[in-house]
N, C-alpha and C positions, 0 to 999 in steps of 0.2 A: 266278463269282468269279475263277477263274484267268485267264480272258480279260480281265476288267476290270483285274486286277492287271498283266498283261503290257502292256495298252494304257497304263496309268498309268506303268509303268516306261519305256516307249518315249517317252512325252511328256516325262517329267522328264529322262531322259538327253538327249533332243533339246534341251531348254531349256538344260541345262548346256553341251552342245556349242556351241550358238548363242552363249551368253555368253562361253565361252572363245575362240571364233573372233573375237568382237567386241573382246576385250581381250587378244589374243594377245601383244602387246608387253609388257604388264604381267606376264603369266604367265612369259614368257621371262626377264624380268629377275629374277623371284623364284627360278626354278629354276636360273638361271645361277650363283647364289651357292652355294658348298658348304655342305651341312648339317653342323653340328658332329658329330664322331664320337661325342662323349659322348651326344648325343641319339639317334643311330642305334643305339648300344649299349643305351641304357636303354629304348627303346620296346618291343622284344620282351620285356624283363623285366616291364614294366608290363602288357603285354598278357597274358603268361603268368599273372601274378598274378590278372588278371581272370578268366581261364579256370578257374584252380584254385579261386577263391572261388565262382564260379558252380557248379562241380562239387560243392563242399561244400554249397552251398544245395540241390542235388539230393539228395545222400546223406543228410544228417541228418534231414530230415522223414520219410524212409522208415522210420526206426527207430521212429517212433510207431506204425507199422502192422506191426511185426515183421519188416521187411525190412532186411537190412544188406548194403549194397554195399561192396566193398573200395575203398580209395582209388584204385587203378589202374582198376578197373571204372567208378567214377563219373567219373574223368577221361577215360577212353576214350569213354564214352557222351556226355559233354558236348562233347568235341572233334568227334566224328563228326557229332552232330546240329547243332552250330553250323556246321560245314562245309555241311551240307544247307541251312541257312537262308541261306547265301550263294549258293546255286544256285536254290532254289525259294522262292517267297513264301508268305505266309499262315501263318507259324509251322509250316511242315511239319516242321521239326526237333523241335518239341514233340510232334507226332503220332507220329513215329517213335520218340521216346523213350518215349512212353506204350505203344506197341506192344511194344517190347522189355521194358519192366517188367511189363506185364500178361501177355503171352504167354510171355516167356522166364523171368520170375521169379515169376509167379503172383499179383501184387498186383491187388486188385480195381480196376476202372476208376474207380469213384467215389472210391476212396481216392487214386488218382493225380491225378484232377482236383482233389480237395480240396487236395492238396499243391501242385499247379500254381497254382491260384487264390490260395492263401494266400501263396506265395512271390512271385507276381507283384504282389499287392496290397502286400506289404511293400516290394518294389522301388520301386513307384510312390510309396508313402508316404515312403520314405527320400529318393528323388529330390526329391519335393515339399518336404520339410523343408529340405534343403540349398538348393534353389533359392529358397525363400521367405526363408531366412536370408541368402542372398547378395543378394537384392533389397532386403531390409531394411537391410543394411549399405551398399548403394549409396545408398539413400534417406538414411541417416544422414550420408553424406558430402556431402550437399547436391545430389545429382543427382535426377532425377525419373523413376524407373522406371514402367512401365505399371501403373496400378492394376488393370486387368483381369487382367494376369499375376499380380500379387500375390494377388488374390482367387482366381484359379484354383489356384495352388499351395497357398495356405492351405486352401482348401476341399477339395482332393483329399487333403491330408495328414490333415485331421480326419476325412474320410469313410473313408479307409483305416484310420486308428487305431480308429475306432468299429467297423469290420468285424472287425478282429483281436480286439478286446476282447469284442464282444457277439454276433457271429454264432454260432449254436448255442445261445444262451441267450435267445432271443427269447420274449416272453410269448404268442405266438400260433403256430399250426401252419403250417408251410410245406408246399407240394406235395411229393409223395413224393421225387422226385429231388433237389430242393433240400434236403429234410430230410436225406437221406443225405450230401449235400455238407457241410451245416452240422455234422452229427455228426462227419464226418471232420476238419473244421476244429477242432472242440472237442477231438478226440483229440490234435491237434497242440499245442493250447494247454495241455492238461492234463499233457503229458509234462514231467517235472521238468527244469528248466533249458534246455529246447529253445528256447523263444522268445527267451531271452537270447542263446543261441548264434547263432540265426538273425539277431537284430538286429545282433550283432557282425559276422557275415559280410556282411550287407547294407552295413554301413559300409565294410568292406574292399573290397567290390565297387565301391561308388561311388567311393571314393578312388582305386582303381586306374584306373577309367574317367577320372576327373578328371586323373590323372597322364598318361595317354596323350594327352589333349587338350591339356594344358598344354605337354607336350613338342612335339607336332606343330605347335602355333601358334608356340612359341618358335623352331622351326626356320625360320620365315619372318618373324621379327622382331616377333612379337606377344607382349608380356609382360602377361598378365592378372594382376590381383590375385586373392587367394583368394576374395573375394566374387564377382568376375566369373566365375571358373572354376566355382564352385558353381552359379550361375545357368545358365551355358552347358551344363554337363553334365546338370543336372537336366532342362532342356528337351529335350536330345537323348534321354535315356532315355525320356521320355514319347512321343517320336516313333517309337521302335523297338518299342514294346510290341505293336502290332497287326501290324507287318510287312506292310503292303499291297504292298510291293515286296521283292525279295530283299535281306535285311540292311538294310532301310530305305533302299535306294539312291534318291537323289534327295530323299527326304523329310527325312533328316538334313541333307543339304546345304542344302535350302531353309531349315530352321530356323537353320543356321549362318550363312547369308547375312543372315537377319533379325537374328540376335544381333550380327553384325558391325556393323550399322547402329546398334544400341543402344549398343554398347561402343566404337564409333569406330575400327574397323580395316576394311580393304577387303574386299569380297566375294572378290577374287582370293586374298587371304591365307586367308580362310575355306575356300574350295574347295581350295586347295593343301594346307592342313592335313588336310582330310578325305581327300584323295587319298593323302597319306602314311600316314594311319591305316589306310586300306583296303589299301594295299600291304603294310603290316606284317601285318595280319590274314590276308590271302590267302597270304603267304609262310609264315606260321606254320601255317595250316590245311592247306596243301599237304602238310606233313609230319605234323602232329598228327592231322588228320582221317583220313588214310589209315591211320596207326598205330592210331587208335581203332577204325576199321572192322575191321581185321584182328584186333585183340585181342579184340573182342567176338565175331567169327565163331569164333575159336579157342575161346573160353569156351563158346559154345553147342554146338559140336561135342563138346567134352569132356563137357558135361552129358548130351548125348544118348547117348554111348557108356559113361558111368559105370554100373556095376552098380546096380540098384535094390534098396533094402532091403525088408524085409517091409512090406506095406501095413498101416496101423493099423486 
């Protein structure tokens, strides 16, 4: 899988380089214009809001299993593992996150997987809801969005909603491992007020992602309507869930180029906006990822040297 992922990454990066080389004049014209300072100032803020909301989406589900991470611990874990996702494909950051929580904090692996699957499902469902709403608004304006896309986003939203509501309460027995996963999910759903908090955090996460993309596109002269940015960002989130390449490199760009054709701006503007997004993320993670790694290492050393109380 790693070899296939690296081969796919090389192919996609090669395709982007070939396209940029063939349209170098257009790219030079776009990057020659100064980017407004207000956009350069707001993009790190929007990106930091996305990291913080993602961190809270990690922290709060753990409370249903009796594990409470501090705000800084959750933020450090999210920043460090997000940085790993930018270096290694196939959701390696999620694996390291699970290793830290299971080995370092003693949470059962099945409970971590239940939390991961439930939050990922809610992320996809939220993205699908916003994307479907955006496409419906575009259709109401007299334009003709793809019926296949509308069916896809509508179907994934309903499927995700059904999973959140009914998994763990099915009228038939599941295999042992799936049953443990479903019970963990049911524990999340049964915690008082937790699902409402998670739904709110999902909306904050999506809107911060949307703000990042709206700002990066505006930097190159593209002004999307609210409906268009909802569709654009909902589709992007779906392309990053599996992470076949590091941080969805090439896959997100491919969807952005497709969306540019639907919403009538140029592929060069789409790729330039994604480049600005990635430059912002890498510059932030160069600091936050290193801080997170050092902070977590210090916490683990402190726990190892702390005096142990009497065994129960």
